[in-house]
TORVO-656176 format. One line per 10 residues: number of its first residue (from 1); their letters; for each residue z, y, x of C-alpha. Coordinates in pm, 1 decimal. Layout:
N
NUM> a> Z:Y:X  ...
//
This chain:
635
1> mtekqiapaa> -0.9:6.7:25.1  -87.3:325.5:106.6  162.2:519.9:-78.4  437.9:496.2:-301.8  590.1:752.5:-581.3  908.5:900.9:-528.2  1214.7:804.3:-760.1  1243.5:982.6:-1103.6  1575.4:1159.1:-984.6  1429.2:1258.2:-677.4
11> yksggfigky> 1246.2:1533.2:-764.5  1440.1:1885.5:-913.0  1227.8:2079.6:-1104.5  1196.1:2468.2:-1115.9  908.9:2729.2:-1186.0  626.2:2644.6:-1440.9  701.8:2229.7:-1439.2  1071.2:2291.4:-1499.0  1023.3:2533.6:-1820.5  799.9:2288.4:-1929.5
21> qklikdevip> 1045.1:1986.6:-1867.4  1361.0:2186.7:-2013.9  1134.4:2206.5:-2330.2  1110.4:1843.3:-2324.3  1500.5:1798.2:-2243.0  1600.2:2067.4:-2500.1  1377.8:2072.9:-2782.0  1120.7:1759.2:-2770.1  1309.6:1462.0:-2721.0  1585.3:1567.9:-2996.0
31> yqyatlgdnt> 1259.9:1663.7:-3249.3  1125.2:1297.8:-3175.5  1455.7:1138.4:-3162.0  1518.6:1301.4:-3532.1  1137.1:1164.0:-3602.2  1161.9:862.1:-3490.4  1495.4:842.7:-3726.2  1331.7:996.0:-4012.9  1496.9:1277.6:-4000.2  1259.2:1566.4:-3961.2
41> egaeksgvia> 1129.0:1740.5:-4283.3  759.7:1800.7:-4312.7  654.6:1514.7:-4061.9  498.3:1196.9:-4104.5  742.0:902.0:-4139.0  779.0:719.9:-3871.8  1044.9:433.0:-3953.1  1048.5:322.1:-3580.4  1442.9:304.4:-3506.8  1469.9:139.0:-3912.8
51> nfknaakvlr> 1235.5:-141.9:-3796.5  1429.5:-226.0:-3536.3  1756.6:-237.9:-3763.8  1555.6:-436.5:-3992.4  1492.6:-666.3:-3749.0  1841.6:-704.0:-3625.6  1909.1:-823.4:-4033.2  1649.3:-1074.4:-4002.7  1767.7:-1249.8:-3700.5  2113.8:-1290.5:-3831.8
61> gekpdadfyg> 1997.4:-1464.3:-4171.7  2052.9:-1139.0:-4374.8  1763.4:-953.0:-4603.8  1620.3:-649.8:-4449.6  1681.6:-311.3:-4613.0  1294.4:-280.5:-4632.3  978.0:-424.3:-4527.9  801.4:-345.7:-4194.5  679.5:49.9:-4189.5  412.7:186.6:-4005.3
71> mvfqdsdaak> 116.0:49.2:-3754.8  140.1:-303.3:-3573.5  268.8:-98.4:-3263.2  503.0:113.2:-3394.9  771.2:-14.3:-3161.0  583.4:158.2:-2908.9  682.1:520.0:-2986.8  1088.1:389.7:-2914.0  997.4:302.4:-2565.4  799.6:597.4:-2510.8
81> wleaaayala> 1081.6:803.4:-2637.3  1333.3:647.6:-2414.3  1131.9:664.7:-2085.4  1093.9:1016.9:-2152.1  1469.4:1046.6:-2212.4  1544.5:863.5:-1874.1  1326.5:1129.7:-1696.2  1509.8:1432.8:-1854.1  1864.3:1257.3:-1763.8  1765.4:1208.4:-1418.1
91> dfpdaelekk> 1648.0:1616.3:-1398.9  1924.6:1705.0:-1683.9  2246.6:1502.2:-1696.2  2353.7:1533.5:-2087.4  2623.7:1289.8:-2205.6  2535.9:1300.7:-2546.0  2170.7:1258.2:-2490.5  2236.6:911.1:-2295.8  2459.8:829.8:-2560.3  2175.3:810.8:-2818.1
101> adelieiias> 1991.4:687.2:-2562.8  2232.0:408.8:-2506.1  2298.3:333.9:-2896.4  1875.6:303.9:-2950.9  1890.4:28.8:-2663.3  2172.1:-164.8:-2851.8  1967.7:-162.8:-3175.2  1649.9:-276.3:-2983.5  1853.5:-536.7:-2813.5  1994.7:-669.1:-3157.5
111> aqdedgylnt> 1615.6:-715.9:-3238.1  1530.2:-963.4:-2986.7  1490.5:-1316.2:-3052.2  1699.8:-1585.8:-2897.0  1387.5:-1708.9:-2653.0  1300.0:-1345.5:-2572.3  1055.3:-1255.5:-2849.7  1085.0:-866.2:-2927.3  873.7:-744.1:-3158.4  932.0:-590.9:-3526.8
121> rftvsdkekr> 624.9:-590.0:-3696.1  642.7:-983.0:-3648.5  980.3:-1046.3:-3679.8  1037.8:-831.1:-3977.1  738.2:-987.7:-4186.4  570.4:-1206.4:-4015.9  730.1:-1456.5:-3780.6  484.1:-1725.8:-3793.5  245.4:-1533.1:-3686.9  368.7:-1430.2:-3377.5
131> wtnlleahel> 109.8:-1468.7:-3058.5  -223.6:-1585.5:-3340.5  -366.3:-1213.6:-3268.2  -413.3:-1101.7:-2888.9  -723.0:-931.9:-3056.5  -537.6:-661.2:-3281.4  -136.7:-722.6:-3266.8  -62.8:-534.7:-2955.7  261.2:-737.5:-2919.4  164.5:-719.9:-2533.1
141> ycsghmmeaa> 93.8:-352.9:-2555.5  444.6:-313.4:-2690.6  627.8:-524.0:-2469.0  444.5:-334.0:-2188.7  599.3:7.4:-2312.6  952.7:-137.2:-2353.6  908.0:-243.3:-1988.8  831.5:87.8:-1858.1  1120.7:220.7:-2049.1  1361.5:-32.5:-1881.7
151> cayyeatgkn> 1238.0:41.1:-1561.4  1274.6:400.7:-1604.7  1620.9:387.3:-1784.1  1741.0:200.6:-1487.1  1613.0:412.0:-1224.4  1791.2:723.3:-1394.5  2100.3:572.4:-1472.2  2207.2:262.4:-1308.3  2238.0:76.4:-1648.3  2000.1:-234.3:-1680.0
161> rllkvmekna> 2085.4:-334.7:-2055.5  1748.2:-269.2:-2131.6  1620.8:-394.8:-1806.1  1816.0:-734.1:-1885.8  1645.0:-731.5:-2257.7  1291.2:-688.7:-2115.4  1326.7:-947.2:-1833.2  1395.1:-1185.5:-2099.4  1122.2:-1091.6:-2276.9  891.2:-1131.1:-1948.4
171> dciykrfiee> 1037.1:-1480.1:-1936.9  919.6:-1532.7:-2284.0  600.8:-1380.7:-2196.1  525.4:-1576.0:-1896.2  622.3:-1912.5:-2056.8  360.4:-1910.1:-2334.1  86.2:-1774.3:-2089.0  171.9:-1935.3:-1759.7  402.8:-2215.6:-1834.4  240.0:-2336.1:-2107.2
181> knggcpghpe> -111.6:-2218.9:-2054.1  -220.8:-2041.2:-2383.0  -493.2:-1861.6:-2267.9  -590.1:-1475.7:-2349.5  -512.7:-1155.1:-2279.9  -399.1:-858.2:-2488.6  -670.0:-651.6:-2682.0  -510.0:-363.8:-2614.4  -455.5:-354.6:-2199.9  -128.1:-173.0:-2087.5
191> ielalmkmyr> 152.8:-477.4:-2026.6  -41.4:-512.8:-1706.8  45.3:-194.4:-1517.9  406.3:-230.5:-1654.0  468.8:-546.1:-1528.5  367.4:-420.8:-1150.6  642.9:-152.1:-1238.6  886.1:-430.0:-1342.0  777.4:-652.8:-1011.2  834.4:-341.6:-794.5
201> ltgekkhlel> 1180.3:-265.0:-937.0  1312.5:-635.7:-916.9  1117.9:-791.2:-693.7  1066.1:-1117.4:-934.7  708.6:-1283.0:-837.8  651.0:-1374.2:-1196.4  606.5:-1030.4:-1323.3  331.8:-998.8:-1044.7  174.7:-1343.2:-1160.3  170.5:-1254.0:-1511.6
211> aeyfinergr> -14.7:-934.2:-1450.2  -250.9:-1051.8:-1227.9  -341.9:-1338.5:-1461.5  -398.4:-1093.2:-1740.8  -608.9:-894.6:-1522.2  -822.4:-1162.4:-1384.3  -839.4:-1340.6:-1723.5  -959.5:-1059.9:-1931.6  -1370.0:-1116.3:-1946.1  -1416.0:-1442.2:-1850.8
221> dtgfyqkeae> -1450.2:-1586.1:-2187.4  -1597.4:-1367.6:-2379.7  -1569.8:-1572.0:-2691.4  -1198.7:-1570.7:-2681.6  -1118.7:-1332.4:-2978.2  -1378.7:-1486.7:-3187.9  -1218.7:-1823.2:-3136.1  -898.7:-1684.9:-3179.7  -997.4:-1486.8:-3536.0  -1159.5:-1865.7:-3680.0
231> krdwtvwnsn> -822.1:-2007.8:-3643.4  -647.3:-1730.9:-3909.4  -706.7:-1610.4:-4196.4  -540.0:-1247.6:-4158.4  -630.8:-938.4:-4003.8  -496.9:-586.1:-3896.8  -792.5:-369.0:-3890.7  -1040.6:-622.1:-3944.3  -1156.3:-578.9:-3587.3  -1478.6:-720.0:-3495.6
241> pwdndyrqsh> -1376.6:-983.7:-3241.2  -1720.8:-982.2:-3084.2  -1692.6:-613.1:-2994.9  -1595.8:-715.4:-2612.9  -1708.1:-358.2:-2468.5  -1433.9:-208.0:-2658.0  -1127.9:-356.9:-2518.7  -1316.2:-378.5:-2180.7  -1366.8:-774.1:-2229.2  -1746.0:-770.9:-2174.2
251> lpvreqtaav> -1724.2:-900.9:-1796.6  -1478.5:-971.1:-1590.5  -1281.4:-691.9:-1413.1  -1429.8:-682.5:-1075.0  -1797.4:-720.8:-1209.5  -1741.2:-390.4:-1410.2  -1900.9:-93.0:-1344.6  -1913.8:161.6:-1630.2  -1648.3:250.5:-1828.5  -1673.1:164.0:-2184.6
261> ghavravyly> -1467.5:115.3:-2497.5  -1146.3:285.4:-2624.6  -1092.1:539.8:-2368.9  -685.7:466.1:-2390.9  -722.3:84.3:-2305.4  -979.5:140.8:-2033.4  -761.3:402.2:-1819.1  -446.1:171.4:-1873.2  -633.0:-134.9:-1745.4  -774.1:44.7:-1452.7
271> tgmaelaaet> -445.4:156.9:-1370.5  -304.0:-182.9:-1372.2  -602.6:-296.1:-1142.8  -562.5:-12.6:-948.8  -135.3:-98.9:-887.4  -234.9:-468.3:-820.0  -464.3:-364.8:-618.9  -234.6:-125.4:-405.0  23.7:-392.2:-375.7  -194.8:-749.3:-270.4
281> gdkellsace> -465.5:-533.2:-94.8  -789.7:-702.9:-326.6  -1063.0:-494.4:-177.2  -1280.2:-646.4:-448.6  -1060.0:-510.8:-699.5  -1038.8:-178.9:-549.6  -1424.5:-144.9:-555.1  -1432.7:-170.4:-917.8  -1156.2:36.6:-954.7  -1375.3:323.9:-746.5
291> rlwcnitekq> -1660.7:237.6:-936.4  -1496.0:308.7:-1242.2  -1341.9:619.6:-1144.6  -1676.4:766.4:-1031.6  -1817.7:680.7:-1356.6  -1552.8:850.1:-1544.3  -1513.4:1151.2:-1379.9  -1861.5:1219.4:-1259.1  -2028.4:1120.4:-1616.0  -1804.5:1070.7:-1897.4
301> myitggigst> -1527.4:1356.7:-1822.6  -1513.8:1690.7:-2021.6  -1389.1:1995.0:-1788.4  -1063.2:1964.7:-1944.1  -1032.3:1597.1:-1812.6  -1014.2:1468.7:-2132.2  -1238.1:1183.5:-2172.1  -1344.2:911.0:-2500.6  -1579.2:1145.1:-2629.3  -1640.2:1015.4:-2969.2
311> vsgeafsvdy> -1471.3:963.3:-3248.8  -1585.1:597.4:-3344.3  -1325.1:398.4:-3182.5  -1187.4:682.5:-2976.0  -1422.0:539.7:-2710.7  -1652.3:630.8:-2432.6  -1966.2:699.9:-2545.9  -2285.5:681.5:-2274.2  -2309.4:933.1:-1973.2  -2308.7:1244.2:-2006.2
321> dlppdtayae> -2259.4:1270.5:-2406.6  -1953.4:1560.2:-2390.6  -2060.9:1750.6:-2719.0  -1749.9:2008.2:-2753.0  -1736.8:2040.6:-3100.0  -1696.1:1670.6:-3222.7  -1515.0:1585.0:-2894.3  -1215.7:1305.7:-2935.5  -1049.1:1340.3:-2598.0  -728.8:1182.6:-2701.5
331> tcaavgliff> -421.6:1327.9:-2536.2  -319.2:964.5:-2449.9  -653.3:941.5:-2280.9  -602.5:1249.9:-2037.4  -250.0:1081.4:-1984.7  -389.7:750.5:-1875.5  -637.6:911.0:-1663.9  -367.9:1043.4:-1466.4  -157.3:752.3:-1407.4  -503.2:581.8:-1287.1
341> gramlknkid> -533.3:848.6:-1059.8  -192.1:842.0:-927.7  -257.5:460.0:-866.4  -564.7:531.6:-695.6  -372.4:763.0:-428.7  -158.2:431.7:-366.1  -456.1:238.6:-217.0  -634.4:568.6:-31.0  -507.8:907.1:34.2  -813.2:1105.3:-115.3
351> gkygdicera> -789.9:1483.4:-266.5  -1058.9:1376.2:-538.6  -809.2:1172.8:-700.8  -497.0:1473.2:-705.7  -787.1:1700.8:-823.3  -854.5:1550.2:-1130.1  -453.5:1449.1:-1219.7  -423.2:1798.5:-1215.4  -693.4:1880.3:-1434.3  -609.8:1636.6:-1661.9
361> fyngvlagma> -264.4:1745.7:-1640.2  -275.3:2155.9:-1694.8  -603.9:2128.5:-1933.1  -588.3:1765.0:-2155.0  -216.2:1698.3:-2141.5  -62.6:2016.4:-2204.5  -282.4:2116.8:-2482.8  -176.0:1837.7:-2683.3  142.0:1997.9:-2740.4  254.5:2338.2:-2877.0
371> mdgksffyvn> 403.7:2606.7:-2658.6  713.0:2529.2:-2891.8  726.1:2149.9:-2840.1  752.4:2047.4:-3194.6  387.0:1977.6:-3308.6  114.7:1787.4:-3145.5  -283.3:1762.3:-3124.8  -409.0:1372.2:-3102.7  -773.6:1475.3:-3039.6  -853.9:1795.2:-2811.5
381> plevipgisg> -1177.2:1963.7:-2926.3  -1324.1:2240.3:-2680.6  -1445.6:2420.2:-2983.6  -1304.3:2483.2:-3315.5  -1444.5:2648.5:-3602.3  -1197.9:2700.9:-3923.5  -1351.4:2581.4:-4244.9  -1539.1:2293.8:-4037.1  -1347.6:2163.2:-3795.6  -1078.9:1931.1:-3980.7
391> vssnyrhdlp> -1311.6:2001.4:-4265.6  -1660.5:1832.4:-4276.3  -1699.5:1512.5:-4262.4  -1823.0:1518.2:-3893.8  -1524.9:1681.1:-3783.9  -1265.0:1634.3:-3957.6  -1095.7:1478.5:-3659.4  -1094.9:1785.9:-3484.9  -801.3:1971.3:-3593.3  -755.9:2351.6:-3593.8
401> qrpkwyacac> -414.9:2374.0:-3620.5  -128.6:2081.5:-3443.5  54.1:1887.3:-3640.7  440.2:1808.5:-3652.0  353.5:1410.2:-3656.6  115.0:1147.5:-3699.4  139.3:806.8:-3871.1  -38.2:702.9:-3550.8  225.8:872.3:-3293.8  115.8:737.7:-2977.1
411> cppnvarlva> 57.4:1093.5:-2809.7  366.0:1292.3:-2853.1  615.6:1072.9:-2680.8  329.9:1012.8:-2425.0  313.8:1381.3:-2322.4  662.3:1416.2:-2344.4  749.1:1115.6:-2066.5  478.1:1265.0:-1825.3  588.3:1626.0:-1800.9  923.1:1459.3:-1768.1
421> sfgkyaygen> 842.6:1249.0:-1493.4  585.8:1464.0:-1333.9  790.2:1487.3:-955.2  643.4:1109.0:-963.2  308.0:1242.7:-970.6  355.7:1539.0:-732.0  499.3:1345.1:-455.2  473.2:1046.3:-245.0  582.5:893.2:107.4  457.4:627.8:332.8
431> gdtiychmfa> 655.3:599.2:638.1  731.0:927.7:794.0  455.3:1088.6:594.8  530.4:1323.6:280.7  262.4:1357.5:80.4  212.1:1689.2:-163.0  1.9:1537.4:-470.8  22.2:1891.2:-700.1  189.4:2154.0:-650.7  565.7:2156.5:-798.0
441> dgsasfdnga> 805.7:2440.3:-814.3  1149.8:2247.2:-669.9  1296.7:2043.3:-456.9  1204.9:1658.2:-376.8  1396.9:1375.6:-164.6  1226.0:1095.6:3.8  1327.7:758.3:119.2  1257.6:859.3:468.1  1548.5:1091.4:483.6  1340.1:1439.8:443.1
451> elvceteypy> 1394.2:1698.3:212.1  1167.0:1970.2:83.4  1211.7:2238.9:-113.8  874.9:2399.7:-271.0  838.7:2777.3:-384.4  556.0:2866.6:-614.1  483.4:3021.4:-968.9  117.8:2811.4:-972.9  -87.3:2755.8:-1161.6  -65.0:3145.8:-1206.6
461> vftvkytlkk> -11.7:3244.8:-862.7  -182.0:3045.1:-550.0  85.2:3075.4:-273.9  260.8:2781.6:-217.0  617.0:2789.9:14.8  758.7:2485.5:181.6  1055.7:2428.8:332.9  1150.2:2128.2:517.8  1535.8:2136.1:445.0  1627.6:1781.0:643.6
471> genktlavri> 1424.8:1566.2:844.6  1254.1:1546.8:1199.6  907.5:1386.5:1332.3  789.0:1419.0:968.5  423.0:1438.8:862.0  329.9:1711.4:571.7  24.1:1589.8:401.7  -109.5:1868.8:122.2  -355.5:1833.0:-75.8  -635.8:2124.6:-77.3
481> pewsrkydlt> -775.3:2152.4:-453.8  -1146.7:2133.9:-456.2  -1143.6:2445.6:-669.6  -1007.3:2644.4:-358.0  -1318.9:2733.4:-143.8  -1070.3:2935.5:100.6  -685.2:2878.1:179.1  -441.3:3019.5:445.2  -190.3:2822.5:605.6  127.4:2956.3:784.9
491> lngnkiallt> 363.1:2753.8:1012.1  690.9:2939.0:1047.7  455.7:3273.4:1034.2  213.4:3148.1:1279.7  -131.0:3114.6:1088.7  -288.4:2754.3:1220.0  -660.7:2617.6:1120.3  -675.4:2291.3:1056.3  -950.6:2078.8:902.6  -931.7:1879.1:609.6
501> engylylnvk> -920.2:1473.7:595.8  -1044.6:1347.1:262.5  -880.1:1686.5:105.9  -543.6:1664.0:237.7  -395.8:1891.7:590.1  -192.3:1693.4:791.7  86.3:1892.4:960.8  370.1:1766.0:1204.5  669.5:1925.7:1088.3  1050.5:1921.6:1183.8
511> sgdkivlsmd> 1399.1:2028.2:976.9  1378.7:2387.7:907.4  1004.7:2449.3:929.6  849.0:2691.2:671.6  492.8:2647.4:547.3  306.0:2878.5:311.2  -18.2:2790.4:162.0  -222.3:3047.8:8.1  -514.3:2948.7:-195.5  -810.5:3124.2:-365.5
521> gtprfvypsa> -713.3:3283.1:-762.9  -1057.8:3402.6:-779.0  -1153.2:3334.2:-1153.9  -1506.5:3180.7:-1188.2  -1772.5:3081.0:-1366.9  -1825.4:2688.8:-1392.8  -2183.2:2550.4:-1515.8  -2264.3:2223.5:-1645.8  -2507.0:1978.4:-1581.3  -2817.7:1997.5:-1748.8
531> rihsltgkaa> -2788.4:1636.5:-1806.1  -2511.0:1748.6:-2105.9  -2813.2:1838.0:-2339.3  -2500.0:2016.1:-2588.8  -2418.8:2246.7:-2320.7  -2759.9:2386.1:-2248.2  -2748.6:2809.5:-2149.5  -2337.9:2793.7:-2170.4  -2084.7:2811.4:-1867.0  -1684.7:2805.8:-1888.7
541> vmrgplvycf> -1441.8:3031.3:-1714.0  -1153.1:2870.4:-1482.5  -925.4:3004.0:-1250.5  -729.2:2756.7:-1011.3  -697.7:2451.0:-1215.9  -689.3:2608.5:-1537.7  -943.6:2595.9:-1783.9  -997.3:2903.4:-2008.4  -1059.3:2910.8:-2407.2  -1155.5:3227.9:-2616.4
551> egrdnegdvl> -1010.9:3228.7:-2946.0  -1104.8:3465.1:-3222.9  -726.2:3597.7:-3213.5  -833.9:3786.0:-2890.7  -1184.3:3876.7:-2963.6  -1239.9:4056.8:-3345.4  -1185.4:3734.8:-3509.7  -1540.2:3599.7:-3402.4  -1608.0:3413.9:-3060.9  -1938.6:3304.9:-3193.7
561> slslkdgell> -2134.3:3562.1:-3172.8  -2038.5:3680.3:-2832.0  -2243.0:3585.5:-2486.9  -2102.4:3640.2:-2155.1  -2252.2:3856.6:-1889.5  -2339.3:3572.4:-1629.2  -2202.7:3590.3:-1304.7  -2034.3:3970.3:-1409.0  -1671.2:3997.0:-1240.1  -1395.0:3864.8:-1409.8
571> slsrldnepl> -1038.8:4044.6:-1433.9  -687.5:3949.6:-1489.8  -448.4:4081.7:-1724.1  -76.4:3988.0:-1811.8  23.8:3883.5:-2172.6  321.3:4039.4:-2291.2  336.3:3892.5:-2675.2  501.3:3562.5:-2749.8  425.9:3275.6:-2773.7  180.3:3370.8:-2459.6
581> agvtgitasa> 442.8:3582.1:-2263.9  405.2:3526.0:-1906.0  34.5:3408.3:-1961.6  -249.9:3571.3:-1739.7  -551.1:3612.7:-1937.2  -915.1:3663.2:-1789.8  -1125.8:3957.5:-1950.8  -1474.1:3923.6:-1901.6  -1779.5:4151.4:-1978.1  -2018.8:4025.2:-2282.5
591> vrenipqely> -2236.6:4096.4:-2526.5  -2196.1:4071.9:-2898.7  -2481.0:4005.9:-3173.7  -2435.8:4150.4:-3521.8  -2431.2:3901.0:-3741.0  -2696.4:3933.4:-4030.8  -2604.5:3848.5:-4364.0  -2936.6:3609.8:-4402.6  -2896.0:3250.7:-4297.9  -3248.1:3274.7:-4103.0
601> tdkkpethnc> -3432.4:3593.7:-4038.8  -3700.3:3705.9:-3829.5  -3534.9:4034.3:-3701.6  -3437.5:3978.8:-3365.0  -3049.7:4050.1:-3383.3  -2877.5:4349.1:-3250.2  -2632.6:4370.3:-2977.4  -2362.2:4592.0:-2785.9  -2183.2:4515.6:-2464.4  -1828.7:4445.5:-2515.7
611> earaipyytw> -1515.1:4279.0:-2341.6  -1426.4:3907.0:-2430.7  -1081.4:3819.3:-2367.9  -926.7:3461.0:-2282.2  -633.1:3284.3:-2255.8  -582.6:2941.0:-2046.9  -689.5:2610.6:-2269.6  -368.9:2480.3:-2296.2  -217.0:2785.3:-2485.8  -483.2:2757.1:-2762.7
621> gnrgenqmrv> -368.6:2712.5:-3114.1  -32.5:2862.5:-3073.7  -106.3:3174.7:-3292.5  -215.0:3071.2:-3602.1  -570.9:2922.8:-3710.6  -871.3:3076.0:-3570.1  -1192.1:3055.1:-3364.2  -1184.4:2874.5:-3029.4  -1485.3:2798.2:-2739.3  -1441.1:2693.1:-2410.2
631> wmnik> -1813.3:2671.4:-2327.1  -1972.5:2989.6:-2382.9  -2325.4:3136.5:-2435.6  -2425.9:3309.9:-2094.0  -2689.1:3596.7:-2046.9
//
């Protein structure tokens, strides 16, 4: 393994990230806990906690209070909440939050069957149907999320109650698939990456063996799900068992060359593959990961780091099919892309992985949550027109406002757990080398004995100051983002010139050294490939890692009649009004067309010069319903 992540408690946040992590701890986690318990007024019913309680009653031979409620994967919402809570506790110790988490863990433990099986859907309603629908039933997916939560909670608190529950659950799965040789792999990948976490935490070889089994089994028998379906008389969603592309089972994983199917399933699978390659040194598996990474980021990714362009199956479409107004770009898919990129860094230190992780985080992920932490986007379009978006049948998925919750609520807790664990993605180490993959104000501690302090107002100010508080004869490796065409570096006040190696600068440092990195924060136009047919004649605006968008609120209520003046200087402005106070906006020179009354006319539209104002994409939709565009016409 080239590099490893730091532990959750090893990073103490400040600045922009610290503000968001405190929001997660103070607002998002309590809000989501209330929602899981069906105590949030105006939000979709969850039923998650009730499902676990009812499963426990069934196991005790009692009558449940109600049937199982929700999606077949409803248990995973509790797991992701616990994982977010674990990371929050590592940063902000809180006895009340820890008590709630412990109580929920006991409720979950009470729903585990004697053989280790844990899934409320099939314990409450259909015990005899266990393991008969790997295609759709998400049993392994739910187990995977709960394994991740167990690892995080142990690392944050030292408490192993949930870890013991999930080790028993892993034994149950191992017995069925390895010892008893029941074939198959999950229709929804996830457990693969979770088992790798379990293995690294516990050292139990069975977890590694099971992860490797599921990865190697995928795509070997393309008729497996069809044969499975023929043996049962029930279904969850009436999924097509022959649609192997949808679940990435069309080919053995080492032969796959392009990202296909459900986008979240894909990047969860690829993350597990990359984690396994890092652990075992499997070069063939890593080569497949590299091919898939390049296909996604070079041909199938939105400028925001969003992936999965079509609402049909929440899936990848074809290369260069990236329409802005009907984009799907599920929040969970952006989260999963970061997982994938971070796992690739364990195999090879290359700035391209950190660049995409950063892009996806600041745009595709943060946009998925309102700035108050109490409403969420599942889908992240790059253009919204009230009256059409969320209304027309072709645009119904592209909502102009964030709902409080969802019947399928995978995205809100996914955002919470990622933001709360940001330090694991920002920093890593290998021997005496400290890696800074993303810029995060705060402090980080490393197993090699080093302690590093970072001071920055990133992503709005592009000066990053590092101080090595502790550690001798270390190497500091800092990623230089692809977007920063120039940069300056000083060591203890002396300017130094270094060439990047795969996007990173490597400095020899010792205790007390101060390193200052200054990057280029000039706003810039970004132009799409001519292969993206829906973006012909358009440009977007970026500054640093932030994609900007234009809302009607700042532009006389209408952005459709605006065209930016190509190449003219972009100026900065600091916004003062809530909820965007402190955010840096961008002003561009523009031309506005007068909108004719006729649907079509042979009269050339009249135009006048004006200014167009843009805000960071992650902040859109926080000031009421209005138009929004990322890709603007240019003149």
